Structure formats: structure tokens, C-alpha cells
Predicted model as a PDB file, atoms N, CA, C, CB and O in Angstrom, pLDDT in the B-factor column:
MODEL        1                                                                  
ATOM      1  N   UNK A   1      70.137  88.048 163.178  1.00 81.00           N  
ATOM      2  CA  UNK A   1      70.191  87.608 164.563  1.00 81.00           C  
ATOM      3  C   UNK A   1      69.381  86.328 164.709  1.00 81.00           C  
ATOM      4  CB  UNK A   1      69.663  88.709 165.519  1.00 81.00           C  
ATOM      5  O   UNK A   1      68.421  86.089 163.977  1.00 81.00           O  
ATOM      6  N   UNK A   2      69.789  85.526 165.657  1.00 88.00           N  
ATOM      7  CA  UNK A   2      69.015  84.320 165.909  1.00 88.00           C  
ATOM      8  C   UNK A   2      68.106  84.530 167.126  1.00 88.00           C  
ATOM      9  CB  UNK A   2      69.953  83.107 166.127  1.00 88.00           C  
ATOM     10  O   UNK A   2      68.157  85.574 167.776  1.00 88.00           O  
ATOM     11  N   UNK A   3      67.296  83.549 167.419  1.00 91.00           N  
ATOM     12  CA  UNK A   3      66.292  83.666 168.465  1.00 91.00           C  
ATOM     13  C   UNK A   3      66.922  83.911 169.829  1.00 91.00           C  
ATOM     14  CB  UNK A   3      65.437  82.418 168.508  1.00 91.00           C  
ATOM     15  O   UNK A   3      66.408  84.711 170.610  1.00 91.00           O  
ATOM     16  N   UNK A   4      68.009  83.247 170.123  1.00 92.00           N  
ATOM     17  CA  UNK A   4      68.660  83.404 171.426  1.00 92.00           C  
ATOM     18  C   UNK A   4      69.139  84.842 171.634  1.00 92.00           C  
ATOM     19  CB  UNK A   4      69.844  82.431 171.553  1.00 92.00           C  
ATOM     20  O   UNK A   4      69.062  85.369 172.744  1.00 92.00           O  
ATOM     21  N   UNK A   5      69.623  85.464 170.588  1.00 94.00           N  
ATOM     22  CA  UNK A   5      70.076  86.852 170.700  1.00 94.00           C  
ATOM     23  C   UNK A   5      68.904  87.793 170.919  1.00 94.00           C  
ATOM     24  CB  UNK A   5      70.852  87.266 169.447  1.00 94.00           C  
ATOM     25  O   UNK A   5      69.017  88.763 171.669  1.00 94.00           O  
ATOM     26  N   UNK A   6      67.775  87.515 170.270  1.00 93.00           N  
ATOM     27  CA  UNK A   6      66.590  88.347 170.459  1.00 93.00           C  
ATOM     28  C   UNK A   6      66.046  88.213 171.880  1.00 93.00           C  
ATOM     29  CB  UNK A   6      65.507  87.971 169.442  1.00 93.00           C  
ATOM     30  O   UNK A   6      65.572  89.193 172.454  1.00 93.00           O  
ATOM     31  N   UNK A   7      66.109  87.015 172.449  1.00 92.00           N  
ATOM     32  CA  UNK A   7      65.564  86.798 173.791  1.00 92.00           C  
ATOM     33  C   UNK A   7      66.347  87.529 174.869  1.00 92.00           C  
ATOM     34  CB  UNK A   7      65.540  85.324 174.104  1.00 92.00           C  
ATOM     35  O   UNK A   7      65.818  87.774 175.953  1.00 92.00           O  
ATOM     36  N   UNK A   8      67.598  87.883 174.593  1.00 93.00           N  
ATOM     37  CA  UNK A   8      68.394  88.588 175.585  1.00 93.00           C  
ATOM     38  C   UNK A   8      68.084  90.082 175.622  1.00 93.00           C  
ATOM     39  CB  UNK A   8      69.861  88.377 175.308  1.00 93.00           C  
ATOM     40  O   UNK A   8      68.493  90.774 176.555  1.00 93.00           O  
ATOM     41  N   UNK A   9      67.371  90.582 174.628  1.00 94.00           N  
ATOM     42  CA  UNK A   9      67.057  92.009 174.558  1.00 94.00           C  
ATOM     43  C   UNK A   9      65.860  92.346 175.444  1.00 94.00           C  
ATOM     44  CB  UNK A   9      66.773  92.427 173.106  1.00 94.00           C  
ATOM     45  O   UNK A   9      65.013  91.495 175.711  1.00 94.00           O  
ATOM     46  N   UNK A  10      65.803  93.599 175.896  1.00 94.00           N  
ATOM     47  CA  UNK A  10      64.658  94.063 176.669  1.00 94.00           C  
ATOM     48  C   UNK A  10      63.503  94.365 175.728  1.00 94.00           C  
ATOM     49  CB  UNK A  10      65.022  95.312 177.506  1.00 94.00           C  
ATOM     50  O   UNK A  10      63.662  94.360 174.508  1.00 94.00           O  
ATOM     51  N   UNK A  11      62.325  94.632 176.317  1.00 94.00           N  
ATOM     52  CA  UNK A  11      61.155  94.931 175.485  1.00 94.00           C  
ATOM     53  C   UNK A  11      61.363  96.198 174.671  1.00 94.00           C  
ATOM     54  CB  UNK A  11      59.905  95.072 176.354  1.00 94.00           C  
ATOM     55  O   UNK A  11      60.970  96.259 173.506  1.00 94.00           O  
ATOM     56  N   UNK A  12      61.971  97.200 175.268  1.00 96.00           N  
ATOM     57  CA  UNK A  12      62.216  98.451 174.552  1.00 96.00           C  
ATOM     58  C   UNK A  12      63.163  98.218 173.384  1.00 96.00           C  
ATOM     59  CB  UNK A  12      62.791  99.515 175.500  1.00 96.00           C  
ATOM     60  O   UNK A  12      62.950  98.737 172.289  1.00 96.00           O  
ATOM     61  N   UNK A  13      64.207  97.440 173.623  1.00 96.00           N  
ATOM     62  CA  UNK A  13      65.158  97.135 172.557  1.00 96.00           C  
ATOM     63  C   UNK A  13      64.491  96.315 171.446  1.00 96.00           C  
ATOM     64  CB  UNK A  13      66.371  96.376 173.125  1.00 96.00           C  
ATOM     65  O   UNK A  13      64.769  96.516 170.264  1.00 96.00           O  
ATOM     66  N   UNK A  14      63.609  95.391 171.841  1.00 96.00           N  
ATOM     67  CA  UNK A  14      62.902  94.588 170.839  1.00 96.00           C  
ATOM     68  C   UNK A  14      61.971  95.459 170.005  1.00 96.00           C  
ATOM     69  CB  UNK A  14      62.105  93.460 171.515  1.00 96.00           C  
ATOM     70  O   UNK A  14      61.889  95.292 168.788  1.00 96.00           O  
ATOM     71  N   UNK A  15      61.271  96.385 170.651  1.00 97.00           N  
ATOM     72  CA  UNK A  15      60.388  97.281 169.906  1.00 97.00           C  
ATOM     73  C   UNK A  15      61.181  98.152 168.941  1.00 97.00           C  
ATOM     74  CB  UNK A  15      59.584  98.160 170.866  1.00 97.00           C  
ATOM     75  O   UNK A  15      60.745  98.390 167.814  1.00 97.00           O  
ATOM     76  N   UNK A  16      62.336  98.624 169.376  1.00 97.00           N  
ATOM     77  CA  UNK A  16      63.201  99.419 168.506  1.00 97.00           C  
ATOM     78  C   UNK A  16      63.707  98.572 167.337  1.00 97.00           C  
ATOM     79  CB  UNK A  16      64.390  99.996 169.305  1.00 97.00           C  
ATOM     80  O   UNK A  16      63.710  99.023 166.192  1.00 97.00           O  
ATOM     81  N   UNK A  17      64.126  97.363 167.630  1.00 97.00           N  
ATOM     82  CA  UNK A  17      64.612  96.448 166.586  1.00 97.00           C  
ATOM     83  C   UNK A  17      63.486  96.112 165.606  1.00 97.00           C  
ATOM     84  CB  UNK A  17      65.179  95.148 167.217  1.00 97.00           C  
ATOM     85  O   UNK A  17      63.724  95.988 164.404  1.00 97.00           O  
ATOM     86  N   UNK A  18      62.261  95.963 166.119  1.00 97.00           N  
ATOM     87  CA  UNK A  18      61.105  95.682 165.283  1.00 97.00           C  
ATOM     88  C   UNK A  18      60.871  96.817 164.287  1.00 97.00           C  
ATOM     89  CB  UNK A  18      59.858  95.466 166.149  1.00 97.00           C  
ATOM     90  O   UNK A  18      60.652  96.571 163.101  1.00 97.00           O  
ATOM     91  N   UNK A  19      60.919  98.051 164.769  1.00 98.00           N  
ATOM     92  CA  UNK A  19      60.731  99.200 163.884  1.00 98.00           C  
ATOM     93  C   UNK A  19      61.840  99.290 162.838  1.00 98.00           C  
ATOM     94  CB  UNK A  19      60.679 100.491 164.699  1.00 98.00           C  
ATOM     95  O   UNK A  19      61.583  99.617 161.679  1.00 98.00           O  
ATOM     96  N   UNK A  20      63.075  98.998 163.252  1.00 98.00           N  
ATOM     97  CA  UNK A  20      64.197  99.029 162.321  1.00 98.00           C  
ATOM     98  C   UNK A  20      64.038  97.976 161.220  1.00 98.00           C  
ATOM     99  CB  UNK A  20      65.512  98.809 163.072  1.00 98.00           C  
ATOM    100  O   UNK A  20      64.294  98.250 160.048  1.00 98.00           O  
ATOM    101  N   UNK A  21      63.616  96.779 161.608  1.00 98.00           N  
ATOM    102  CA  UNK A  21      63.489  95.714 160.616  1.00 98.00           C  
ATOM    103  C   UNK A  21      62.310  95.963 159.683  1.00 98.00           C  
ATOM    104  CB  UNK A  21      63.332  94.363 161.306  1.00 98.00           C  
ATOM    105  O   UNK A  21      62.370  95.603 158.507  1.00 98.00           O  
ATOM    106  N   UNK A  22      61.233  96.576 160.192  1.00 98.00           N  
ATOM    107  CA  UNK A  22      60.120  96.939 159.311  1.00 98.00           C  
ATOM    108  C   UNK A  22      60.574  97.954 158.265  1.00 98.00           C  
ATOM    109  CB  UNK A  22      58.942  97.509 160.131  1.00 98.00           C  
ATOM    110  O   UNK A  22      60.195  97.861 157.098  1.00 98.00           O  
ATOM    111  N   UNK A  23      61.383  98.916 158.683  1.00 98.00           N  
ATOM    112  CA  UNK A  23      61.904  99.915 157.749  1.00 98.00           C  
ATOM    113  C   UNK A  23      62.841  99.257 156.741  1.00 98.00           C  
ATOM    114  CB  UNK A  23      62.637 101.042 158.509  1.00 98.00           C  
ATOM    115  O   UNK A  23      62.823  99.585 155.554  1.00 98.00           O  
ATOM    116  N   UNK A  24      63.659  98.328 157.227  1.00 98.00           N  
ATOM    117  CA  UNK A  24      64.580  97.624 156.340  1.00 98.00           C  
ATOM    118  C   UNK A  24      63.805  96.815 155.294  1.00 98.00           C  
ATOM    119  CB  UNK A  24      65.512  96.699 157.155  1.00 98.00           C  
ATOM    120  O   UNK A  24      64.194  96.777 154.127  1.00 98.00           O  
ATOM    121  N   UNK A  25      62.704  96.167 155.713  1.00 98.00           N  
ATOM    122  CA  UNK A  25      61.889  95.407 154.781  1.00 98.00           C  
ATOM    123  C   UNK A  25      61.274  96.323 153.724  1.00 98.00           C  
ATOM    124  CB  UNK A  25      60.794  94.648 155.530  1.00 98.00           C  
ATOM    125  O   UNK A  25      61.233  95.973 152.545  1.00 98.00           O  
ATOM    126  N   UNK A  26      60.800  97.484 154.143  1.00 98.00           N  
ATOM    127  CA  UNK A  26      60.250  98.449 153.204  1.00 98.00           C  
ATOM    128  C   UNK A  26      61.299  98.864 152.181  1.00 98.00           C  
ATOM    129  CB  UNK A  26      59.718  99.674 153.946  1.00 98.00           C  
ATOM    130  O   UNK A  26      61.027  98.906 150.981  1.00 98.00           O  
ATOM    131  N   UNK A  27      62.504  99.172 152.668  1.00 97.00           N  
ATOM    132  CA  UNK A  27      63.588  99.576 151.774  1.00 97.00           C  
ATOM    133  C   UNK A  27      63.962  98.459 150.798  1.00 97.00           C  
ATOM    134  CB  UNK A  27      64.814  99.988 152.587  1.00 97.00           C  
ATOM    135  O   UNK A  27      64.221  98.718 149.622  1.00 97.00           O  
ATOM    136  N   UNK A  28      63.989  97.219 151.288  1.00 97.00           N  
ATOM    137  CA  UNK A  28      64.328  96.084 150.422  1.00 97.00           C  
ATOM    138  C   UNK A  28      63.271  95.882 149.345  1.00 97.00           C  
ATOM    139  CB  UNK A  28      64.482  94.803 151.252  1.00 97.00           C  
ATOM    140  O   UNK A  28      63.601  95.609 148.190  1.00 97.00           O  
ATOM    141  N   UNK A  29      62.004  96.013 149.718  1.00 97.00           N  
ATOM    142  CA  UNK A  29      60.941  95.869 148.723  1.00 97.00           C  
ATOM    143  C   UNK A  29      61.017  96.973 147.668  1.00 97.00           C  
ATOM    144  CB  UNK A  29      59.568  95.888 149.405  1.00 97.00           C  
ATOM    145  O   UNK A  29      60.775  96.737 146.485  1.00 97.00           O  
ATOM    146  N   UNK A  30      61.351  98.161 148.111  1.00 96.00           N  
ATOM    147  CA  UNK A  30      61.500  99.276 147.186  1.00 96.00           C  
ATOM    148  C   UNK A  30      62.656  99.012 146.222  1.00 96.00           C  
ATOM    149  CB  UNK A  30      61.729 100.592 147.955  1.00 96.00           C  
ATOM    150  O   UNK A  30      62.531  99.237 145.019  1.00 96.00           O  
ATOM    151  N   UNK A  31      63.781  98.533 146.757  1.00 96.00           N  
ATOM    152  CA  UNK A  31      64.929  98.208 145.919  1.00 96.00           C  
ATOM    153  C   UNK A  31      64.592  97.098 144.928  1.00 96.00           C  
ATOM    154  CB  UNK A  31      66.117  97.797 146.786  1.00 96.00           C  
ATOM    155  O   UNK A  31      65.040  97.131 143.782  1.00 96.00           O  
ATOM    156  N   UNK A  32      63.803  96.116 145.365  1.00 96.00           N  
ATOM    157  CA  UNK A  32      63.404  95.022 144.488  1.00 96.00           C  
ATOM    158  C   UNK A  32      62.598  95.546 143.304  1.00 96.00           C  
ATOM    159  CB  UNK A  32      62.592  93.980 145.266  1.00 96.00           C  
ATOM    160  O   UNK A  32      62.825  95.138 142.165  1.00 96.00           O  
ATOM    161  N   UNK A  33      61.663  96.442 143.570  1.00 96.00           N  
ATOM    162  CA  UNK A  33      60.839  96.996 142.496  1.00 96.00           C  
ATOM    163  C   UNK A  33      61.648  97.868 141.541  1.00 96.00           C  
ATOM    164  CB  UNK A  33      59.696  97.805 143.082  1.00 96.00           C  
ATOM    165  O   UNK A  33      61.341  97.945 140.351  1.00 96.00           O  
ATOM    166  N   UNK A  34      62.670  98.515 142.059  1.00 95.00           N  
ATOM    167  CA  UNK A  34      63.500  99.373 141.224  1.00 95.00           C  
ATOM    168  C   UNK A  34      64.576  98.583 140.480  1.00 95.00           C  
ATOM    169  CB  UNK A  34      64.145 100.450 142.072  1.00 95.00           C  
ATOM    170  O   UNK A  34      65.278  99.134 139.633  1.00 95.00           O  
ATOM    171  N   UNK A  35      64.704  97.303 140.795  1.00 95.00           N  
ATOM    172  CA  UNK A  35      65.684  96.460 140.131  1.00 95.00           C  
ATOM    173  C   UNK A  35      67.091  96.620 140.667  1.00 95.00           C  
ATOM    174  CB  UNK A  35      65.682  96.745 138.682  1.00 95.00           C  
ATOM    175  O   UNK A  35      68.055  96.265 139.989  1.00 95.00           O  
ATOM    176  N   UNK A  36      67.225  97.145 141.866  1.00 95.00           N  
ATOM    177  CA  UNK A  36      68.544  97.381 142.449  1.00 95.00           C  
ATOM    178  C   UNK A  36      68.964  96.299 143.447  1.00 95.00           C  
ATOM    179  CB  UNK A  36      68.562  98.725 143.130  1.00 95.00           C  
ATOM    180  O   UNK A  36      70.116  96.280 143.879  1.00 95.00           O  
ATOM    181  N   UNK A  37      68.054  95.405 143.816  1.00 94.00           N  
ATOM    182  CA  UNK A  37      68.344  94.396 144.830  1.00 94.00           C  
ATOM    183  C   UNK A  37      69.041  93.200 144.179  1.00 94.00           C  
ATOM    184  CB  UNK A  37      67.044  93.948 145.550  1.00 94.00           C  
ATOM    185  O   UNK A  37      68.510  92.588 143.251  1.00 94.00           O  
ATOM    186  N   UNK A  38      70.223  92.880 144.672  1.00 94.00           N  
ATOM    187  CA  UNK A  38      71.004  91.766 144.120  1.00 94.00           C  
ATOM    188  C   UNK A  38      70.607  90.440 144.759  1.00 94.00           C  
ATOM    189  CB  UNK A  38      72.504  92.014 144.320  1.00 94.00           C  
ATOM    190  O   UNK A  38      70.436  89.439 144.063  1.00 94.00           O  
ATOM    191  N   UNK A  39      70.460  90.431 146.090  1.00 95.00           N  
ATOM    192  CA  UNK A  39      70.181  89.197 146.823  1.00 95.00           C  
ATOM    193  C   UNK A  39      68.757  89.246 147.373  1.00 95.00           C  
ATOM    194  CB  UNK A  39      71.209  88.988 147.974  1.00 95.00           C  
ATOM    195  O   UNK A  39      68.501  89.897 148.385  1.00 95.00           O  
ATOM    196  N   UNK A  40      67.841  88.563 146.711  1.00 95.00           N  
ATOM    197  CA  UNK A  40      66.443  88.598 147.134  1.00 95.00           C  
ATOM    198  C   UNK A  40      66.181  87.763 148.385  1.00 95.00           C  
ATOM    199  CB  UNK A  40      65.561  88.114 146.013  1.00 95.00           C  
ATOM    200  O   UNK A  40      65.121  87.891 148.997  1.00 95.00           O  
ATOM    201  N   UNK A  41      67.111  86.927 148.767  1.00 97.00           N  
ATOM    202  CA  UNK A  41      66.942  86.104 149.970  1.00 97.00           C  
ATOM    203  C   UNK A  41      66.939  86.946 151.239  1.00 97.00           C  
ATOM    204  CB  UNK A  41      68.047  85.057 150.053  1.00 97.00           C  
ATOM    205  O   UNK A  41      66.455  86.500 152.279  1.00 97.00           O  
ATOM    206  N   UNK A  42      67.475  88.159 151.162  1.00 97.00           N  
ATOM    207  CA  UNK A  42      67.483  89.007 152.359  1.00 97.00           C  
ATOM    208  C   UNK A  42      66.069  89.405 152.768  1.00 97.00           C  
ATOM    209  CB  UNK A  42      68.328  90.261 152.117  1.00 97.00           C  
ATOM    210  O   UNK A  42      65.813  89.639 153.949  1.00 97.00           O  
ATOM    211  N   UNK A  43      65.154  89.486 151.817  1.00 97.00           N  
ATOM    212  CA  UNK A  43      63.762  89.808 152.146  1.00 97.00           C  
ATOM    213  C   UNK A  43      63.179  88.710 153.031  1.00 97.00           C  
ATOM    214  CB  UNK A  43      62.909  89.979 150.854  1.00 97.00           C  
ATOM    215  O   UNK A  43      62.509  88.999 154.023  1.00 97.00           O  
ATOM    216  N   UNK A  44      63.429  87.474 152.682  1.00 97.00           N  
ATOM    217  CA  UNK A  44      62.926  86.343 153.461  1.00 97.00           C  
ATOM    218  C   UNK A  44      63.523  86.352 154.868  1.00 97.00           C  
ATOM    219  CB  UNK A  44      63.249  85.011 152.752  1.00 97.00           C  
ATOM    220  O   UNK A  44      62.812  86.087 155.837  1.00 97.00           O  
ATOM    221  N   UNK A  45      64.798  86.649 154.992  1.00 97.00           N  
ATOM    222  CA  UNK A  45      65.461  86.680 156.288  1.00 97.00           C  
ATOM    223  C   UNK A  45      64.892  87.786 157.169  1.00 97.00           C  
ATOM    224  CB  UNK A  45      66.965  86.868 156.110  1.00 97.00           C  
ATOM    225  O   UNK A  45      64.681  87.580 158.364  1.00 97.00           O  
ATOM    226  N   UNK A  46      64.647  88.946 156.595  1.00 97.00           N  
ATOM    227  CA  UNK A  46      64.101  90.063 157.359  1.00 97.00           C  
ATOM    228  C   UNK A  46      62.688  89.745 157.826  1.00 97.00           C  
ATOM    229  CB  UNK A  46      64.109  91.350 156.519  1.00 97.00           C  
ATOM    230  O   UNK A  46      62.318  90.076 158.953  1.00 97.00           O  
ATOM    231  N   UNK A  47      61.895  89.104 156.969  1.00 98.00           N  
ATOM    232  CA  UNK A  47      60.546  88.709 157.370  1.00 98.00           C  
ATOM    233  C   UNK A  47      60.591  87.739 158.544  1.00 98.00           C  
ATOM    234  CB  UNK A  47      59.798  88.076 156.191  1.00 98.00           C  
ATOM    235  O   UNK A  47      59.773  87.832 159.459  1.00 98.00           O  
ATOM    236  N   UNK A  48      61.530  86.822 158.521  1.00 97.00           N  
ATOM    237  CA  UNK A  48      61.669  85.865 159.617  1.00 97.00           C  
ATOM    238  C   UNK A  48      62.091  86.558 160.909  1.00 97.00           C  
ATOM    239  CB  UNK A  48      62.684  84.782 159.250  1.00 97.00           C  
ATOM    240  O   UNK A  48      61.624  86.207 161.992  1.00 97.00           O  
ATOM    241  N   UNK A  49      62.979  87.547 160.785  1.00 97.00           N  
ATOM    242  CA  UNK A  49      63.389  88.301 161.970  1.00 97.00           C  
ATOM    243  C   UNK A  49      62.198  89.041 162.579  1.00 97.00           C  
ATOM    244  CB  UNK A  49      64.508  89.297 161.613  1.00 97.00           C  
ATOM    245  O   UNK A  49      62.053  89.083 163.801  1.00 97.00           O  
ATOM    246  N   UNK A  50      61.351  89.619 161.737  1.00 98.00           N  
ATOM    247  CA  UNK A  50      60.153  90.303 162.220  1.00 98.00           C  
ATOM    248  C   UNK A  50      59.249  89.317 162.952  1.00 98.00           C  
ATOM    249  CB  UNK A  50      59.391  90.968 161.051  1.00 98.00           C  
ATOM    250  O   UNK A  50      58.724  89.629 164.021  1.00 98.00           O  
ATOM    251  N   UNK A  51      59.069  88.139 162.385  1.00 97.00           N  
ATOM    252  CA  UNK A  51      58.228  87.121 163.021  1.00 97.00           C  
ATOM    253  C   UNK A  51      58.815  86.675 164.353  1.00 97.00           C  
ATOM    254  CB  UNK A  51      58.059  85.915 162.095  1.00 97.00           C  
ATOM    255  O   UNK A  51      58.075  86.471 165.315  1.00 97.00           O  
ATOM    256  N   UNK A  52      60.131  86.523 164.421  1.00 96.00           N  
ATOM    257  CA  UNK A  52      60.773  86.137 165.677  1.00 96.00           C  
ATOM    258  C   UNK A  52      60.554  87.195 166.757  1.00 96.00           C  
ATOM    259  CB  UNK A  52      62.272  85.910 165.460  1.00 96.00           C  
ATOM    260  O   UNK A  52      60.235  86.871 167.902  1.00 96.00           O  
ATOM    261  N   UNK A  53      60.726  88.446 166.384  1.00 97.00           N  
ATOM    262  CA  UNK A  53      60.554  89.535 167.347  1.00 97.00           C  
ATOM    263  C   UNK A  53      59.114  89.577 167.849  1.00 97.00           C  
ATOM    264  CB  UNK A  53      60.939  90.886 166.713  1.00 97.00           C  
ATOM    265  O   UNK A  53      58.875  89.703 169.050  1.00 97.00           O  
ATOM    266  N   UNK A  54      58.164  89.474 166.935  1.00 97.00           N  
ATOM    267  CA  UNK A  54      56.756  89.518 167.330  1.00 97.00           C  
ATOM    268  C   UNK A  54      56.400  88.336 168.230  1.00 97.00           C  
ATOM    269  CB  UNK A  54      55.854  89.525 166.088  1.00 97.00           C  
ATOM    270  O   UNK A  54      55.626  88.489 169.175  1.00 97.00           O  
ATOM    271  N   UNK A  55      56.956  87.170 167.945  1.00 96.00           N  
ATOM    272  CA  UNK A  55      56.702  85.985 168.763  1.00 96.00           C  
ATOM    273  C   UNK A  55      57.242  86.173 170.168  1.00 96.00           C  
ATOM    274  CB  UNK A  55      57.326  84.745 168.123  1.00 96.00           C  
ATOM    275  O   UNK A  55      56.557  85.859 171.142  1.00 96.00           O  
ATOM    276  N   UNK A  56      58.449  86.677 170.285  1.00 96.00           N  
ATOM    277  CA  UNK A  56      59.050  86.877 171.602  1.00 96.00           C  
ATOM    278  C   UNK A  56      58.278  87.927 172.400  1.00 96.00           C  
ATOM    279  CB  UNK A  56      60.522  87.294 171.460  1.00 96.00           C  
ATOM    280  O   UNK A  56      58.063  87.757 173.601  1.00 96.00           O  
ATOM    281  N   UNK A  57      57.863  89.005 171.747  1.00 95.00           N  
ATOM    282  CA  UNK A  57      57.067  90.021 172.429  1.00 95.00           C  
ATOM    283  C   UNK A  57      55.747  89.439 172.922  1.00 95.00           C  
ATOM    284  CB  UNK A  57      56.805  91.208 171.499  1.00 95.00           C  
ATOM    285  O   UNK A  57      55.315  89.738 174.036  1.00 95.00           O  
ATOM    286  N   UNK A  58      55.109  88.618 172.108  1.00 95.00           N  
ATOM    287  CA  UNK A  58      53.839  88.006 172.503  1.00 95.00           C  
ATOM    288  C   UNK A  58      54.033  87.016 173.641  1.00 95.00           C  
ATOM    289  CB  UNK A  58      53.191  87.307 171.310  1.00 95.00           C  
ATOM    290  O   UNK A  58      53.207  86.962 174.552  1.00 95.00           O  
ATOM    291  N   UNK A  59      55.099  86.239 173.609  1.00 94.00           N  
ATOM    292  CA  UNK A  59      55.389  85.303 174.698  1.00 94.00           C  
ATOM    293  C   UNK A  59      55.563  86.046 176.014  1.00 94.00           C  
ATOM    294  CB  UNK A  59      56.651  84.482 174.385  1.00 94.00           C  
ATOM    295  O   UNK A  59      55.062  85.613 177.052  1.00 94.00           O  
ATOM    296  N   UNK A  60      56.269  87.161 175.967  1.00 94.00           N  
ATOM    297  CA  UNK A  60      56.472  87.952 177.181  1.00 94.00           C  
ATOM    298  C   UNK A  60      55.163  88.560 177.664  1.00 94.00           C  
ATOM    299  CB  UNK A  60      57.502  89.055 176.934  1.00 94.00           C  
ATOM    300  O   UNK A  60      54.930  88.660 178.869  1.00 94.00           O  
ATOM    301  N   UNK A  61      54.322  88.959 176.746  1.00 93.00           N  
ATOM    302  CA  UNK A  61      53.030  89.536 177.098  1.00 93.00           C  
ATOM    303  C   UNK A  61      52.156  88.497 177.809  1.00 93.00           C  
ATOM    304  CB  UNK A  61      52.317  90.069 175.839  1.00 93.00           C  
ATOM    305  O   UNK A  61      51.451  88.824 178.763  1.00 93.00           O  
ATOM    306  N   UNK A  62      52.204  87.264 177.347  1.00 94.00           N  
ATOM    307  CA  UNK A  62      51.389  86.188 177.933  1.00 94.00           C  
ATOM    308  C   UNK A  62      52.081  85.514 179.109  1.00 94.00           C  
ATOM    309  CB  UNK A  62      51.059  85.145 176.877  1.00 94.00           C  
ATOM    310  O   UNK A  62      51.454  84.741 179.833  1.00 94.00           O  
ATOM    311  N   UNK A  63      53.355  85.794 179.308  1.00 92.00           N  
ATOM    312  CA  UNK A  63      54.093  85.172 180.396  1.00 92.00           C  
ATOM    313  C   UNK A  63      54.512  83.746 180.108  1.00 92.00           C  
ATOM    314  CB  UNK A  63      53.278  85.200 181.631  1.00 92.00           C  
ATOM    315  O   UNK A  63      54.678  82.937 181.021  1.00 92.00           O  
ATOM    316  N   UNK A  64      54.680  83.450 178.846  1.00 88.00           N  
ATOM    317  CA  UNK A  64      55.085  82.106 178.429  1.00 88.00           C  
ATOM    318  C   UNK A  64      56.599  82.040 178.385  1.00 88.00           C  
ATOM    319  CB  UNK A  64      54.479  81.737 177.045  1.00 88.00           C  
ATOM    320  O   UNK A  64      57.259  82.933 177.853  1.00 88.00           O  
ATOM    321  N   UNK A  65      57.141  80.973 178.949  1.00 71.00           N  
ATOM    322  CA  UNK A  65      58.597  80.767 178.881  1.00 71.00           C  
ATOM    323  C   UNK A  65      58.864  79.443 178.248  1.00 71.00           C  
ATOM    324  CB  UNK A  65      59.255  80.839 180.277  1.00 71.00           C  
ATOM    325  O   UNK A  65      58.192  78.458 178.556  1.00 71.00           O  
ATOM    326  N   UNK A  66      59.821  79.393 177.379  1.00 59.00           N  
ATOM    327  CA  UNK A  66      60.222  78.136 176.738  1.00 59.00           C  
ATOM    328  C   UNK A  66      61.577  77.748 177.194  1.00 59.00           C  
ATOM    329  CB  UNK A  66      60.197  78.245 175.226  1.00 59.00           C  
ATOM    330  O   UNK A  66      62.099  76.717 176.770  1.00 59.00           O  
TER     331      UNK A  66                                                      
ENDMDL                                                                          
END                                                                             
């Protein structure tokens, strides 16, 4: 997902998406260690999604609008 799609979600949906992506990152790291992960670039993408979600949640907490 891109930033614009994340901004349209509610806080509850963002928190749910955050938990899902954290679990996905854990699973990807586990697959990497087991040698089952084919595309390692997905780890980088998931990390970026987590950062985007956390940034949007923090902006809403502070009342910052861009």
C-alpha cells in the first residue's frame, strides 16, 4: 500500500494493519533464516509499510496535517 491509501484508513484499521504487518515481518524473517524466502526485497517493503503506518499514527496523535 502507498501512503495515500494508509491515510484513508481509520485509527483502528491502521492499528490492525500495523499488527498484521508486524506478524508478516516476523514470518518473512523466519522464512529467510530457514532458507525458504525467494524474494528478500519483500522484507524491506514490509519495514517501510510499518514505518508509514507509525508515521501516520503519530501525525494524527500530534494533530499534524500535511
